[in-house]
N, C-alpha and C positions, 0 to 999 in steps of 0.2 A: 278485453271486454268491450273496448271501443268498437271493434269490428262487428260486434253483435247488435249495435244500435243502428237502426235503419238510416236515420239522418242525424248524425251526431253534431254537426256544426252548421246545418242550414235547415230552414223551414221547408215544408212541402212545395212552396212556390219558388224554391232555389234562392231565397233571400238569406243573407248571413244571419245566424243566430248569435247575438252578443254573448260572449263567454260569461260576463258578469251575471246575466239572467238565465243561463243555461242550466236548469235544474237537473237535467239528465246527466250532464257531464259532472256536475258537483256530486250527485248521488253515486255515480260510478267511481269517482275519485275516493269518496269516503268509504265505499265498500271495499276498495282495494286496500286502503289503510287499515280498516277493521280486520280484514283477512290476514294482513301481514302481522298486525298486533296479536292476532290469535295463533300465530305460529304457522300459518299456511304458506309461508314463503321460505325459500332456501336462503334468502338474503343475498342473492347474486345479482350484480348489475348486468343488464342486457348487453350483449356483445363483448363482455369482459372475457378474459382468458378462462377464468373459473367457470363462467356460464357455458362457454363452448365445451370445455372439458367435461362438464356435468352431462351433456348430451352424449359425448363420445364414450364416457364411462358408464353409460346406461343409468344415470342417476336422474334422468328426466321423469316427469309424471308418467304413469301408465297410459297406454293408448286409450283406455276408457275415459280418461280425463279430457282427451281431445276428440273423442268420437263425434261430437257435434260439429267439429270444424270442417271447413271445406278442404278439398284435396290440396289446393294451393297454400292453405294455411298450415298444413301438416308438412309441407315440403321442407321448410327450414329445419325442424328437428331431425327429419330423416336424412337430409344432406349433411347436417352437422355430425350425426351419429356415424355416417358412412365416411366422413372426412372428405366429402366431395364438394364442399361449399366453394363457390368461385372466389378467386383471389381478390377480386375488386370489392368484396364485402367487408364490413368492419369485423365480422367474425373471422374471416380468413386472415385479415391483417393481424389479429390477435394471436393466431395459431400458426401462421406461415403456411397454411394449407395450399396445396398446388391447385391451379385452375383445372376445371373439368372441360 
C-alpha cells in the first residue's frame, strides 16, 4: 500500500515529513492491521520460506488483486512462482533458488 502513496515520507517540496505527524502512514498502517484482523492475510512473513512457497504453489492472490500494480511490482510474484528469483535476494536465500 505504501507504493500507492505519491509522497509517503516527504512533502511536495522534498522536505522530510516527520513520522509522528504523518497521518497518511498512520492511516495506512491501521488499515493493514484492520484487514489482517478481518482475516484478509495469510499470516505469512514477507520473504519467509512459507511466503515464497505460497507463490510457488499458486497460493498467492489472483491476478485481479494485483491488476492495478505496475509491471515491476508484479515481477516479484512472477519470479517467485517460476522459481527464477535471483540468489542474492532474501527470498532466494530462504529457498536456495538458483540465480538466473
